[in-house]
N, C-alpha and C positions, 0 to 999 in steps of 0.2 A: 626459922631464922629470918630476921628482917633487917633492913638497913635502918640504923638508928640515926634519926635526925638530931642535929645538935639543938640543945635547948637555948633559949634566949640568953641565959646567964653564961653558958659555955661559949656561945658565939661572941658575947661581949668581952669575955676574958681573952679569947684568942685575938680579937681585933685590938684590944688595948695593948696586949703584949707586943704585937707586931708594930703598932704605931709608936709605942714608947721606944722600942729598939731603933726604929727609923729616925725618931726625932732627937735621940741623944746627941748625935754630932751637931745637930742644929743648935741645941741648947748650949753645948760646949763652945761652939764656934761663935755664937751670938753673945754669950755672957762671959765665958771663961776660955779664952784662946788656948789651944793645946799645941804648943810649939809653933811649927810652921804649917800645920794642917789647914786644909780648906775643905768645906763641905758644900756640895751642891745637890739639889734634888727637888722633890715635890711631895707634899702630903695632901691627901684628900680624906675628908671625913663628912659623912652625911647619913642619909636614910633612904630606904626604898619601900615602895608600896605597890601592890598590884590589885587589880579588880577585874571583874568579868568572869569568863570561864577559865580561871587560872588554876584549876585543879585537874585539868585534862592531861592524860598521859602524854599525848603528842606534844602538847605545849611545854611540858617539863622534861622532855626526853633526854636532853644532854645538858641541863642547866639547873641551878638552884636559884629560885626566885622567891624565897621566903621573905616576908616583910621584916624589916628591922634595920639595925645600924649597919652601915657599910663603910668601907674605906679602901684606900690603895696608897702606895707610896713608891717613890724612886729615890735612891740615895747613892752618892759617890763621895767618899772621903779620901783625900789624897794628902801625902806628905812629900813634896818634891825633894826635900833634902835627903830623905832616906830611901825614896822610891816605894815606900809602902802605900798600899791602897786598900780600900774596902768598898765593894759595890753590892747593892742589894735592891731587890724589887719585889713587890707584893701586889696581888690582885685578889679581891674578895676574901681576905683572911677571915677564918672562922666559918666559911660556907663550904658546901659540898663540892664546889667547883673552884676552890682556892688554888692559887699558884704563888709559891714563895721561893725565892732564890737568893743565895748569898755567895759572894766570892771575895776572897782576900788574898794578898800576896805581896811580893816585891817584884817589880818589873825585871825580867831577865834572870830571876833567881828561882822563885817558886810561886805556885798558885794552888790554893785550896778552895774548893767550892762544895756547896750542899744545896739540895732542893727538895721541895715537897709539892706534888701536883695531885689534884683530885679531879675525877670526872664521874658524875652520876649518870646512870643509864636507867631511865624509867621506862619500862615496857608497857605498863598499863596501870591505871588507878582504879579500874572498874573490875578487876579480876575477882572471881568468887569460886570457892572450892569447899567441898565437904571434908577434904583430907586435913588431918592434923599431923604436924611433925612431932615425932616422939623421940628423936635422937638417932644419930648414926645413919642418916639417910633414909629412915623408915617413915612411911606415911600410912596412917590408919584411918579407916572410916569409923563413924560413931557406932557403938555397940548395937547390934540388931539390924543394921541397915542391910548387910549382905543377905541375911535370911529373908528379910522382907522383900527385897528385890528379886531374889531367887524364886519366891512364891508368886510375885505379882508381875514380873516381867517388865516390859518397856513402860507401861503406864505407871507402875510403882516406882521405877527409876525416875520418871519425870516428877512424881510427887515428892520423893526424897530430896531431889536436887533443888526443890523450892527452899530448902533450909540451908543452902550453900552460903557461907560467910565470906566477907571481904578478906582478901589476902594480899600481902605485898608482892609485887612483881617488879623488882628493881635491883640493880647492882650498884655498888660503890667501888670504884676503881681508884686505888691509891698507888702512887709512885713516889718513892723517896730514895735518896742516895747522895753520894758525894764522891769526890775524887781529889787526888793530890798529884801535882806535876812539879818535877824538879828540872832545872835547866843549868847545865854546866857550860858556860860560855855560849858560843854559837854552834858547837859541834855535837853536843849530846843532850838529849831530852829523855827523861824517864817519867812514867806516869802509871797510875793505878786508880781504879774506881770500883764502886759497888752500887748496885741498883736493886731495889725491891719493887716488885709489882704485886699488889695484894688485891684480890677481887673477892668481895663478899656480897651475899644477898640471895635472891631467888630469881629463877627464870623458868619459863615454860618448857616442859619436856613431855613426851608422849610415850606410853608403853602399851603393848598389845598382848593379847592372850589367844591361845589356840593357833590354828593354821592361818595363813594369810587370808584376810576377809573376816576374821573374828572381831570381837569387840576391842576397843581401846579406850584409854583414859589419858587426858592431858592433866598434868599435875604441876604444882609449884616445886621445882627442884631446888634444894639447898645448894649454894655455891660457896665454897671456901677454898680458894686456890692461891698459891703463892709461887712466884718465880724469883729466884735469887740469881743475880748476874754479877760475875766478877771479871774484871778486865785489867790486864797489866801488860806493859810493853815498854819499848824504848826505840828511839830514832837517833841515828848517827848521820851527821852531815859533814862532808868534806868537799869543799869547793862546790862544784855543780853536781856532785853525786850524793846519793842518799841511800841508806839501808835501814830497815825497820823490822822489828820482831814483836809480835803481839800474841798473847794468850787470852782466850775468851772462854769462860765457863758459865753454863746456864743450867740451873737446877730447878725442876718443876716439882711442887709438892701439892697433893690434893688431900685435904683432911678427910674427905668422904670417898670411900672406896666403892660404894654401891648405892643404888636406890632400890628400896623394897616397898612395893605399892599394893594395897588391897585391891582385889578384883571384885567389882560391885555385883557381878552376876553369879558368883559361886559362893555358897555357904559351907560346903564340905569338899575336902580334897578327894580326888580320884585319879586314876591313871590317865584320864582324858581331860581333866579340868583341875585348875589350881585356884585356891583362895587368894593367893598372892602372886605377884610377878617380881622378878628381879632383873636389873640391868647393871652392867659394870660401867663405872665412870672412868674418866681419863686417869691412867696410872701414873705414879711417880716416875720420873725419868731424868736423865742428865745428858748434857751435850758439852763436848770439849772441842776446841779448835786451836790450832797454832798456825799463824800466818807470817810468812816471810815475804817482804816486798822491797823493791829498790828501784832506783832510777839513775841512769848514767848517760853521758854523751857518748856517741860512737866515733871511732877514729876515722872519719871520712873528711873529704876535702870541703864539704859543705855542712851546714848545721844539720845534725841528726841526733836523735835521742831514743833510748830504749827504756821502757817502763814495764816492769813485770811484777807478778806476785804469785805465790803458791800457798794454798791454804789446805791443811790436812785436818779433818774432823772425825770424831767418833761419837756416836750416840748410843746410849745404854738404857735398857729397861728390863728389869727382872722382878717386877712385882708378882706375887703369887697369884695363880689362877683362882677364880671362883669355881665352885662345882657346877656341873651342867644344869642343875635345877635345885630349887628349895622345896619342891612339891614332895611332901612326906610319903604319899602313896606311890610315887615312882621310885623314890629312894628305897622304900621297903622291898622292892623287887630284887635288889642286889644285882642289877644287870651288869655283868662284867664289861660290856661294851661301853658303859658310861664311866669307867675308870679313866681318869685323866692320864695321858701318856707321860707327863712330867709335871712338876709343881709350878714351873713358871716358864716363860718364853725363852729366857736367856737371850734377850734381844740385843743385837749389836749391828750397827750400820756404820760403815766407814765411808767418808766422802773425801774427794780430792777436787779442788778447784785451782786451775792454773790459768792465768791471763797474761798476755803479752801485747805490747803496743810499740810500734816503731814509727816515729815521726821524722819525715825527711823533707828538707827545704833545699832542693838542688839549685834553685835560682829564685829571684824575687817574684817571678811570675808563676811559679809552680810549687805546690805543696803535695806531699804524698803521705797518706796515713794507712798503715797496715795493722790489722788486729787479728788476734787468735785467742779463743777461749775454749777450755774443755772442763766439763764437770762430770765427775763419775760418782754414782750412788751405788755402793756395793753393800747389799743386804746379806749379812752373815748370820742372821737369826736362824734358829732351828726351824726346820719344816716338820711339823708334827702331824701324825696320823690319828684322827679321831674316828674309831670304828662306828660309833653311833652318836647321836646328839638328841637334845630335847628342844622342840620348837615352842618357844614362848611359855615354858613351864607347863605346857598342857598336853604334850604328846611325844612319845619316843619315836624318832625317825631313824630307820635303818639306812644303811649305805654309808660307806666310809667317806670322810672328807679330809683333805690334806691342806694345811695352811701353806700359803705360797709366799716365798720371800722374793719380791720383785727387785730386779736391778735395771739400771739404765745408764747410758752415757750420752751426753750432749756435747757436740762440737760446733763452734761457730767461728767463721772467718770472714773478713771483709777487707776490701781495698778501696780507698776513696782518694780521689785527686781533686785539687782545687787549682784552677788556672785562671789567671787574670786575662780576660779576652780583650778588654779595652779599659780606658780610664774609669768608666762607670759600670762596666759589666764584668761579673765574675761567674764562671761556670764550675760546677762540681759534677763529677762522674764517678760512679762506684759500682761494685759488685758484691753481693752478699751470698754466703753459703752456710747452710745449717744441716747437721746430720744427727738423727736420733738412732741409737741402737738399744733396743729393749730386750729383756729376757723373754724366753719363748712362751711365757704365760700370757703375754699381751698379743693382741690381734695382729699387729704389724711389728716385726722385729727391726727392720731397717727402713728409715724414712728420711728422704732427702728433700731439702727446700733450697732454692737458689733463685737469683734474679738480679737485674740491674737497677740502679738508682741514678736519677739525674736531678740537678737543682740549678737554678739561676738566681743570682743576686744582682739587682739593678738599682744603682744609685741615681734616681731620676734627677735630683737636684740636691743641694747641700742639706735640705731639710726633709727630703722625701725619698723613701726606699720602698722597694717591692721585692718579694721573694716568691718563687714557685718551685715545687718539687714533685717528682713522680717516682713511684717505685712499683715494680712488678715482681711477683713471687709465684713460682710454680712448685708444688709439693707432690711427690710421688713415693709410694711405698713398694716394697718387694712382694706384694700379695697380701690379701686380707684373710685371716683364718678366724671365722666367727666363733669357733669352739675351742680356741687355744686355752683359755682359762679353765674351762670345764675339763679339758684333757689333763691338765696339771693337778686339779684339785679333787676330782671325783673318781670313784671306782668304775669298773667296766659297765655296770648297770646304770650308774649315774650318767656316764658319757653317752650311753645309748638313749636314755631318756631325754638328755639335752638336745640330741639330734632330732628326736621325734617331735617334741613339743616345747622345746626351750626357746631361747632367743632366736629370732628370725635370721637365717643365714644371709639375708639381703641387707640387714641393718649395718650401717657404717657409723662408727663413733667419730664425732667431728674433730677430735684432737688427733686422729690417726688416718682420716680419710684423705684421698687425693683431692687437691684443690688448686685453683688459680686465684690470685688476689691482685687488685689494682688499688693504689692509693695516690690521691692527688691532694696537695695542700697549697694554699696561696695566702700571702699576707702582704699588707701594705700599711705604711705609716707616714704621716706628714706632720711637720712642725712649721708653724708660721710665727716666728718670734716666740714671745712668751704668752701670747694671747690665745692661740688656737692649736689644738692637737687632735688629730683624727687617726683612727686605726680601724682596719678592716681585716677579716680573716674568714677563711672557708675551707672546707675539705670534703672529699668524697672517697668512700671505701667500698669496694665491691669484692665479694668472695663467691666463687662458683665451686661447689663441691662436686667434682667430676666423679663419675663411676659410682654414684650413690643412688640406690633405689629407695632405701628407707633411711630416714634420719634427716639431719639438717642438709638441705640442698643448696640454698642461696641465702646470703646475708648482704645487705647493703645499708650503709649509713651515710648521712651527709649532714654537715653543720655549716652555719653561717652566723657571723657575729660582727659587731662593731662597737666602738667606743669613741666618745668625743668630749673635749673640754674646751670651753670658750670663756675667756675673760672679757665680759662685756665692758667693764670699767674697773678702776682700781678697787671698787667696793662690791662688785657683783661678778660672780663666776657661776657658770652653768655647766653641768656634766650629765652624761647619760651613757647607757650601754644597752645592748640587746644581743642575746645569744639564742640560737635555735638549733636543735638536734633532732634528727629523725632516724629511726632504726626499723628495719624490716627483716624478719626472719621467716623463711619458708621451709616447711618440713613435710615429709611424706611418711605415712605410717600405715600399718595394716593390722586389722583385727584378725587373729588367728585362733578361732575357737576350737575346742576339743571337748571330749566327754559327753557330747550329745550323740545319742543313738549308739552308745558303746564305742565311740571312736577313741583310740589311744594315740593318734597322731594328729598334730595340728593341721587344720585345713588352711592351706596357703592359696586362697582364692583372690585373684586381682580385683574382683568385684567387692571385696571387703576392704580395699584400700581407701584411704582418705588423706586429705592434705589440710594443712593449717598454715595460716598467715598471722604472725604477731606483729602488729604495728604499734610503735611507741613514738610519741611526739612530746618534746619538752621545750618550753619557752621560758626564758629568764630575761627580765628587763628592769631597768632602773633609771631614775632621773634624780637630780639633786640641784640644790641652789645654795651657794655660799654667799652670805650677805654680811657686810660690815655696816651695822646700823649707826654706830657712833665710832669714829676712827679712834683706834687704840683703846676703846672702852667696851663696846658691845658688839658681839658677833653672833650670828644666827646661821645654823646649818640645817637645811631641810632635805629630807630624802624620802623617796618612795620606791619600793621594790615589788615586783610581781613575778611569781613563779607558777607555771601551769604545766601539768603533766597529764597525758592521756595514753592509755594502753588498751588494746583490744585484740583478742584472738578469735579469728573466724575459721571455720572448718567446713569442708565440703567433700562429698564422695563423687564417684563417677557421674558425669553429666546425664541427667534424665533418669537416674536410678531411683526407684521407689523402695524404701526400706521394707524388708520382710518382717512379719510379725515374730518377735522373739518368743522362746529361744529357738534359734535356727543356725544352721551353718551356711545357709545360702547367702548370696551377696546382698549386703544392705549398706554399703559405703561406710562400714565401720561405725554405724550409728552416729555419724559425725554431728556435732552440736557446737553452737557458738558459746563462747564464754562471755559473761556480761562485761561491759566496758568498765574500766577503772579510771576515774578522773579525780584530780585534786588540784586545788588552787591555794596559794598563799599570797595575801596582800600584807605588806609591812610598811608602816608610816613612821618616820622618826623625825624628831626635832631636838636640836641641841642649842641651848642658849647660854652664852658665856658673858658674864659681867665682870670686868676688871676694875677692882676698887683701888688698885695701885700697881706698882711694879711687881709686888710679891703676892698679893691676895686677889683671888677671884672667886666668884660664885657661879656654879654650873647647875643648870636644870636640864635633864635628859628625859625625853618621853618617847615611848615606843608603843605602837598599836599593831596587833597582829590579828588577821582574820583568816583562819584556815578552814577551807570548805572541801569536805570529802563527799563528792556527789554519790559515789558508789565504790565499794570495794567488797566484792562478794566473798573474798577470802577471810575477812575478819569482821566486817561491819555487821551489827546485829547479832553478834555471837553471844549465846547464852550458855549456861552449864548444860542445858538439855536442848537439842535441836531435833525436832520430830522428823524433819525431812533430810537428815544427814546420811542415812543409809541408802545407797543407790547400788543395785546389783548390775551385772553386766548387760542385762537387757534394758536398762533404763528405768526399771520399776523401783518405787520407793518402798522400803520395808521398815517395820517398827524399829526405832532407834535404840541401840544398846550402848551408845558411846557417851563419854563424859568430856565436856570442854571446860575451859577456864574463864570464859566470858571476857577475855582480854582483847576487846575490840578497840578500834580507833574511831574517835568522834571528832566532828567539827568543833571549832571553838572561836571565840572572840575574846581577846584579853588585852589589858593595858598595863604598862609598867612605867612608873615615875620614879626617877632618882634625883635627889637634891644633894649637892656636895659643895663644901667650901674647900678651896685649894690654896695651899701656901707654898710658894716657891722660895728657894733659898740658894 
């Protein structure tokens, strides 16, 4: 399957229909008045061309820049005598990133709307693959390839992949829908709507064979998914009180149930190897929710209001299970341990969300805001026992596994006060509390987080304001059980193995670990008449993960930014902005080897510990110039933007440690290594020239130049279907490659876009 690009004729028809529909009221109003109706809006028609490296995937990632006819429109048709109106807007009709919207109705009586939106997502234009789609999610290699590779190994794999062909790696995301709203006076409003999300195309997925560490293949997966969303509800108003009830239904449908992919290294099935692999795709499912919300003043001596909502939801999924394997050699064994415990999950999750807010204004100098929120996720799905399973279609694994239905409840509460300290200074003080209760398959069952918040608002002068806020949070759990999940999902032998050589008991997951955080934010803005506007902002965030030996130990981020606009003269305006963000993550880890010298327990040696530091830096800047070359006739807008990102991960073992020769269990600092730096830059230059030929007609020329420079991205740059150095074992040695890639790399580019339009206002 591939995303079908619109032909030039198809695009022309779509554009013509949109523009004719938009221009009808103009024609009627200008030549044949229709009662007391009036039409206002704008029509644009022209062309677009591109040149340079305009076929690169990164350049086209979220936009359609095909050369050809382009247009847009805005329309408002009103009839003051009847209250009827029609409003419509369109951008890029006929293109893969088009947006069309229509609304009609009578003010205070009814409203009817419809829309169509599209978004392309191009992952790569260089992807190549040997696989061919043959339908129903099945991908096959050319005849004879598996036998040839099985006989020739890695070198034959490299030779066969020379014949890989170009393949689409892109999605088309369509959204369409509409709604109806009815109004009975000012007291009652009823509404309903429908929305469709349709995603089609191909994207990269990977499948593996054998035990972990075996070969894998990256392949172009077909995508054909739809989400149907239905919404209906009503709102009742009486005085200053309101009450509403709403139903929301969401229905996901996947046309493809599975992906079946040929294994390039196996030509004949056996109980230890399979010629094909299979993976389940997202199953069909449905979600329903019913929400009741309302608002009412409280009977107090001062202004006070209660706002609340309760939402009950249920999620259902009962698609039938796929068998453990499609390997005929394993199926022929008739292993009773591989009989599925039931045909489907009978999945059911119930959710409950309740939220309440009380706003109190006891006097003009003091406001109090109280909030409480609870969310419960109750998983009632069956917990199934699987006596045995098959690992990647290549080996039967003994030892029972049980599926786990996780539950959790989150409660949040806060109190915030605002007090006017003086004519120019206002203070805010508050306190925040959060509690997580998780089911006993998670490492921490009860987790509390709380802390104070303070903020100052300072009105320095009528045109200048400054704001500063600080928040502290401390989070603590009731103890960390590293083997909680294994205890719930494995049999006795599996639990014993997990304790011997599974996850390190010293590891702490960052979403459940004890921590302290500090957050500071400042902002300032000043206006000097209509000529000068300045804004500054900055922030600092620090997180210390206490009691963590292994895992994320520290995170800090800070940002700084500013923007300015200065009107030099009635014909010249200058603008600019700059934003910087820095992120640092520090983690500790440990290599815990086993199976050397007959060991059956992981070696937990501190000399095998290592640390990593990931540093990220992002700069975004821009300047612009607004010029009126000829008053009321010619305007020129120039702009330049620059984005720069850099990220690097460095690693180190204990100071002064010399790594031992592998394979070994002796201390070597975890064989710590640096990751190559990732750096990218984007320069964008724009120029918009507008020539007004009269009050209604103007000509517009728009030019954009982009220069994207990817200095290095070791994760994808230079990626080919075959990478000789891709197989690296635990000792750091490179072994002959047995893996297949898609060559969906990201490349630098330089590209130009020129748009010429004629605009007619009416």
